[in-house]
Steps between C-alpha positions, in 0.01 A plus 500: 500500500639839399454806721293771334645838419380822662317587178319164499407534868375855441286386203342219706437742785334764277286241321395352834390840627308580181284197572370679812403821321247572232160632402234439764120496492251481785214255531269696730330231708427721803130411488577136583356310792707327770642168383409565136704317236583706192438290188643537152178659373499755785859603430435499125219754546729725704811468285404597147849563361762265362678373807812346346803608707280712728482494878145449629405664829193342660352765731253351749498780758636251755825698535303784659310254727818359648419396855530192714134406454342167415379642165841634397685188611264230372268647235726679257404518132742324266600409146350160417711231332282550188588871495867418555489273191335780302771747609767251389328478158512881481878477558515756780834584658390527864201532728448713810213481746403689815434186706760296682460211254412505130339156532298561815522325834368154411812291463407294192383794288778725626764245404346439158477872414862551605617193307324606179654849511847401615527209255451759223771719660247771589621677811259578782487810721267467798373720783531837328292812553355638177491876542190687387684706237585183307131446417483831314847477343535440128546128440725331438749674728851382579548286809837413645519220758864471586572207735799482727737215422466222757723217382338157524147632564189477283358836608619839618386842609464757225433869460204545262506837324229624263627750243214729398496764228 
């Protein structure tokens, strides 16, 4: 095995970071009920643009409800495995959601949603707060989600930054 040059390492590093940036669109699901699964048809009605290489933000309103309550802990809305398959077919780059788990809190569905997305190399950003000004911003807008480098880990903290015109 040959060591890579600084130029090769820099190219890998820049390409890796580009994967975590891109055009983002919001699926406004704030009218959802507790525990509601978001299906492919529900997301399709909300996301009426070509999604290839886009980042999809699923806004449930749960980020603003954050509290240690039974509802927040055990009844969060989520992306169903069917919707995850649909998002894979759309060839999105990443998905963000304002709940603590994109796949909900029921273990089987949660695992399946995560597996579908991660198998397709779609990164997942969970537990964000979607600020009100993003709902009125021109879409798509640029979103940067720059993770810190934790060697040997499958996840990391990141700093999400929306770049608005």
